[in-house]
Steps between C-alpha positions, in 0.01 A plus 500: 500500500688224681573141399297211639645264758475216250717684248755589768519140623540381142796735452654393831453133414702556184753746645606317817636184333653691209665771710574283802655201326882482497646711219820707483378774737341261751806274509732800535296647787486164680870437445596843629287451809672167563853617424499845662199506731170685474620836633809520279290403197235770544667749260506226235133422571405866466686508170296198387182679608588816308604307192191279492277804544679666208440192285134494607460862391685446172284199421176674597581803282589290198858627495634147547329378185636790298855450627504126440373559148818695420770293327777387734335605828405145601852355476644801687249448781586131520874571497466754780294252701765230466777737610304612807421141594866397467601787728235415760578128483866578570411722796275232647741209441790688663300635795596379849297200617182590693581608851849624397402820317750710689744487208525865395625397159172337406238772488149419384389636161321830546217700345647546152567128431147421617351770279708392202404136549130586487537716190681220316280217627353355182246295695349814655413660165337181376304441822372856532396514136298181551342633820401832349363346181336197662288681758237773477390665824296792365375454145360851456808695615836383362699757699350404836529135400874543446547699823322238708710224343815701572401544864407134552811366327719740700355357823565146376856595411566649845360191671671224301848652486498597866379154599774326301767725654383413852481132406862505381618671817304274735601182318869594509480573873460127564828419324773468761780331306727737301556229238126443453446876494761545228349216298154654546619836363655330197180302435295823516738666255463205260120515533516869410691421181257217415202732553635762261585231244140381512368857486694592185443165328309560174 
């Protein structure tokens, strides 16, 4: 049995704005694309992909709910998220201005920081829980229902994060002034910190 087109469109209508709107991961991907370029940021993007897929699987299996129900796990997750965001914000703020990425001392964050960011992204757990619980694709088969949701949400995740990375890289390519480029990197770093503050706000 397969889901109807109406149920798929309903899930997409809910998933695209929730998963595509600026949050910690989206801002970090965009900022890395702007600060380091699309090609140099691909390892970070792949880390984001792997981490988000892990969170999707944890949420779908119910493991996320069990972990968050344990005393002290929530604050640890939030603390780890803040530390990762501070690290990434520093890397972005101190990156060479767009068009001057030849500075060997300013390497783009790689796979592991991207993966860690996704695992500690509080927004992702909340969004995926809402998407899984708020949509039913196949009423008579819970397992297939979950698998179809996982597949659809994975496609959405690949699309939105990749699009934001390219947007960051293309937008930065129009910045010719080193001073404006430096200011742009700092603004992106600040936006990253604001996004995580909003995500962890009770």
